[in-house]
C-alpha positions in Angstrom: 106.6 3.3 -32.7 108.2 0.3 -30.8 107.1 -1.0 -27.6 109.8 -3.0 -25.7 108.6 -5.1 -22.6 110.4 -4.4 -19.0 113.0 -7.1 -18.2 111.5 -8.8 -15.1 114.1 -8.4 -12.1 115.1 -10.8 -9.8 112.6 -9.8 -7.3 109.6 -9.4 -9.6 107.2 -12.1 -10.4 104.9 -12.3 -13.6 101.4 -12.0 -13.0 99.3 -15.1 -13.1 97.7 -16.1 -16.2 93.9 -17.2 -16.0 93.4 -20.5 -17.2 90.7 -21.9 -19.6 89.3 -24.1 -16.7 89.2 -20.9 -14.1 87.0 -18.9 -17.0 84.5 -21.7 -17.8 83.8 -22.1 -14.2 82.6 -18.5 -13.7 80.3 -19.1 -16.7 76.6 -18.9 -15.8 74.7 -22.1 -16.5 70.5 -22.7 -15.2 69.7 -25.4 -12.7 66.2 -26.0 -11.9 65.7 -26.9 -7.9 62.1 -28.0 -6.1 62.1 -25.2 -3.6 59.4 -24.1 -1.0 57.9 -21.1 -1.9 58.9 -19.7 1.2 62.5 -20.1 0.1 62.3 -18.8 -3.4 60.5 -15.5 -1.8 63.3 -15.0 0.7 65.8 -15.2 -1.9 64.0 -12.6 -4.6 63.4 -10.0 -1.2 66.6 -10.0 -0.3 68.1 -9.7 -3.6 65.9 -6.9 -4.5 66.1 -4.9 -0.9 69.8 -5.2 -0.7 70.3 -4.7 -4.7 71.9 -7.6 -5.2 71.7 -10.2 -8.5 70.0 -13.5 -7.2 72.8 -15.5 -8.8 75.3 -13.5 -6.8 73.6 -14.2 -4.0 73.4 -18.1 -5.0 76.9 -18.4 -5.6 77.8 -16.8 -2.3 75.7 -19.2 -0.3 76.4 -22.5 -2.4 80.4 -21.8 -2.9 80.7 -21.4 0.8 81.9 -25.2 1.2 82.1 -25.0 4.7 78.8 -24.4 5.4 77.3 -26.8 2.6 79.3 -29.8 4.2 77.9 -28.7 7.8 74.4 -28.6 6.4 74.8 -32.1 4.4 75.9 -33.7 7.6 73.1 -32.4 9.7 70.4 -31.2 8.5 66.7 -32.8 9.4 65.3 -34.8 6.6 61.9 -35.7 8.5 61.6 -31.6 8.6 61.4 -31.3 4.9 59.8 -34.2 3.9 56.3 -32.7 4.0 57.0 -29.7 3.1 55.4 -27.8 0.1 58.0 -27.6 -2.9 57.7 -26.2 -6.4 60.3 -26.3 -9.0 62.3 -23.1 -9.8 65.3 -22.6 -11.9 68.4 -20.1 -11.2 71.0 -18.7 -13.0 74.1 -19.6 -11.1 77.8 -20.0 -12.1 79.4 -23.5 -13.1 81.5 -23.6 -10.1 78.5 -23.3 -7.8 76.8 -26.2 -9.4 79.9 -28.2 -9.2 80.3 -27.6 -5.7 76.8 -28.0 -4.8 76.5 -31.6 -6.9 79.6 -32.8 -5.3 78.6 -32.2 -1.6 75.1 -33.8 -2.5 76.7 -36.7 -3.9 79.8 -37.0 -1.1 76.8 -37.1 1.4 74.0 -38.9 -0.1 71.9 -35.3 0.7 69.4 -34.2 -1.7 70.4 -31.6 -3.5 67.1 -29.6 -3.3 67.4 -29.8 0.4 71.2 -28.3 0.3 69.9 -25.2 -1.6 66.6 -25.0 0.6 68.7 -24.9 3.9 71.4 -23.0 2.0 68.9 -20.1 1.4 67.7 -20.3 5.0 70.7 -19.0 6.0 69.6 -15.8 4.8 67.2 -15.5 7.9 69.4 -13.2 10.1 69.7 -10.9 6.9 66.1 -10.8 6.8 65.5 -10.3 10.2 68.3 -7.5 10.7 66.8 -5.6 7.6 63.3 -5.7 9.0 64.8 -4.2 12.1 66.6 -1.1 10.2 62.9 -0.9 7.7 61.4 -0.2 11.1 63.7 2.8 12.2 64.0 4.3 8.5 59.8 4.6 8.6 60.3 6.5 11.7 63.4 8.5 10.4 60.9 8.9 7.0 58.3 10.4 9.7 60.8 12.7 11.5 61.8 14.2 8.1 58.2 14.9 6.8 57.2 16.2 10.0 60.6 18.8 9.8 60.0 19.6 6.0 56.6 21.0 6.8 58.3 23.1 9.2 60.9 24.2 6.9 58.1 25.2 4.6 56.0 26.9 6.8 59.5 29.0 7.9 60.1 29.8 3.7 56.8 30.9 3.3 57.5 33.1 6.1 60.9 34.3 4.7 59.1 35.0 1.3 56.7 37.3 3.1 59.0 39.0 5.1 62.1 39.0 3.0 61.3 38.8 -0.6 61.8 35.5 -2.8 65.1 37.1 -4.1 67.0 37.7 -0.8 70.2 35.9 -0.2 68.3 34.0 3.0 65.0 33.0 1.4 67.2 31.4 -1.8 69.9 29.5 0.4 66.8 28.7 2.5 64.7 27.0 -0.5 67.7 25.2 -1.9 67.8 23.6 1.6 64.3 23.0 1.3 64.5 21.4 -2.3 67.6 19.3 -1.3 65.7 17.7 1.7 62.6 17.2 -0.1 65.0 15.5 -2.8 66.2 13.3 0.1 62.3 12.4 1.5 61.6 11.4 -2.0 64.3 8.9 -2.4 64.2 7.5 1.3 60.3 6.6 0.6 61.2 4.9 -2.3 63.4 2.9 -0.4 61.5 2.7 2.4 58.4 1.1 0.0 60.5 -1.3 -1.5 61.5 -2.6 1.7 57.8 -3.1 2.7 58.3 -6.4 1.1 60.8 -7.8 4.1 58.3 -6.6 6.4 55.7 -8.5 5.3 57.7 -11.6 5.1 57.2 -14.5 7.8 60.3 -15.7 9.0 58.7 -18.2 11.2 57.3 -20.1 7.6 60.8 -20.3 6.3 62.7 -21.7 9.5 62.0 -25.2 8.6 64.7 -27.7 9.6 66.9 -24.4 10.3 70.5 -25.7 10.9 72.7 -24.4 14.0 74.9 -21.7 13.1 72.9 -19.9 10.9 72.4 -16.6 12.4 76.6 -16.5 11.9 75.7 -15.7 8.4 74.8 -12.2 9.8 76.1 -9.5 7.6 77.8 -11.2 5.1 76.2 -10.0 2.5 76.0 -6.2 3.5 
């Protein structure tokens, strides 16, 4: 079968083709930074809690040139001098690393400090997710009480109507669905225990003005 290319009309524009430069910019690379244990933990917790890869969060933070420049201009060097830090290797895109290094060189700012303070922009997300976590725990307790009541009702239906009665069968299916939902919610709540125990104040060292504006960017 012969295929013919459709002629492009004057109103139609050809689709842009990706360049080799653009594709290389998306290539994953490894880079090592000296960060506080709390910053490393914060990145890990947010990734695990939201189900997002650390690389995606790292790229999101570092490719925000406007925020990165703001941090480079305004950060408190003294506040970070006594901060305990350890080496940690991350996977990030080549574009992210180039953006970070360009900003560090342009403003004569330590690369590690830019990363440390960029991660602090996750604080509003962690704070809000902790509030949601508390609500989820209350909801889980309510579901558990409701499920126990439902099981008591199901036992009564089975006694009064029998196991094969349509009412018993339909209610039994509803209880099974509720039990499945309870289990799934419990698993998610258990994962959220990490974010509940995270100490926000220990991470907030040299926090930049405007950090709260990051709220919900990753949701």
